[in-house]
N, C-alpha and C positions, 0 to 999 in steps of 0.2 A: 202723164201724171206727174204732179209735183206735190208730195206730201208736206213739204215745208210751207205750203200755202194754207194748210188747215191744221197742222200740228206744230207746236212750238218745241216740244221735247222729243229728243231721240237719243238712243244709246246704241252704239255699234256693238254687234254681236260677234262672238268667236264660235264658229261652227267647229265642233270637235269630232274626231273620228268616231267616238262613242255615241254621238248623236245620230249616226246613220243607221239605217236598217238594211236588210239584204238587197234592197233595190238601189242602194248607194245614194239615197236622198234622206233628208232629215225626217226622222220618225215623227208621226203625228203627235205623240204625247210630249215631245220636246218643245213644240210651239207654246204650250202652256207654261213651260219653264222659262222660255224666252219672254213671255208676257210678264211672268213673275219678276224676272230680273229688271225689266223696264219699269214695272210698277214701283219697285223699291227705290230705284234711282229717281224716278219721277217725283215721288212723295218728298224726297229730300230736297230736290230742286225747286218744286212748286211751293213748298211750305217751310220756310226757315225755322219756324217754331216746332215743327214735327219732331218728335222724339220717340223712336221705336220702343224705348223702355217704359215710356209713360202712356203712349197713345196706341190704340190697337183697333183693328177692324177684322172682321171675318169675311171670307168670300162666300156670298150667298148663292152666286150663280156665275158661271164662266162658260163662254162659248168661243168656238174658232171655226171660221169658214176658210177652207183651204182653196187657194186659187191656182197655184203653180208650185211645182216641187222646188225645194231649196237644196242645193248641193254643196258639198265641201268646197268646190272650186268657184262658187258664185262670189262676185266681188262686192265688198263692203256691205255684208248683211247687217241690217239695222232694224231695231224695233222702235216704233213711234208710239207715243202715249199722250192722251188728252182726257180731260174730264168733260163729260157730255151732259151730266144731269146731277143735281142735288135734290134729295128729298129731305124729310125730317131726320131720319136716322141712317139713311143709306145714300150712296152716290155711285154713279156709273163711270167707268173708264172705258175708253175705246182704244184699240190697238191696231197697228198695221206693221207687217214685217215685209221689208223690201230689200232688194239688192240693186246694184247698178250694172248696166251693160251698155257700152258705147255712149256714155253720158246720159242714158235714160234710166228711170227707175222702173224696176220690175217688181210688181206686187205678188207676194207669195201667200199671204194670209191676212185676214182681218179678224178682229175679235172684240169681245165686250165682256166686262165683269161688273158685278154689283157687289159693293163693299158695304157692310153694316158695321157701324161704330159699336164698340164693345167695351164695357167696363170690366177689367180683369178681376178686381176685388169683389164686386157685386155679382159678377157672372151673368150680366144681362146687357141687352142692347141699350144704347143711349143716344140722345140727340147729337147731331154733328155740331161740334163747337163753332161758335160764330167766327172765331179767329181763323179756323181752318178754311171755312167758306171764303172769308175775306182774302186770305193769302192766295188761295188757288184761283179765285176770280181775277185778282190782280196779275198773277203769273200768266194766266190764259188770255188776259186782256179781253175778257168776255163778261160783261156786266149782267147779261140776262141768263146766266146759268142758274 
């Protein structure tokens, strides 16, 4: 498996002692936090115009499929993020969490979230701005999103 073939963005993770459960692997709820960390960094990388003080989305749905336990001692844990779909007011992100062992990627989890664009002043959902779609499509090098 080579996630670099299907994902452009990745962010190395730091597995902390407090992320572990009594079985000495990363607790299931922490994977969602790792997705969140990746999502924040991804938006800044994929959209130069993005400003967290001006633009906002809400998470409408998020899921995680656990594939293999992640431990404190696993090498180079990384979250990978990509946009997989644009709708009128929402878009989907996909995630993969992997580590390395003997030069091979080990997949620990995959996930997906749906973001809905939100106007903070009006307190309602809004259309995805054209500039955001344009910037992410250019970043992803994916014109059919």
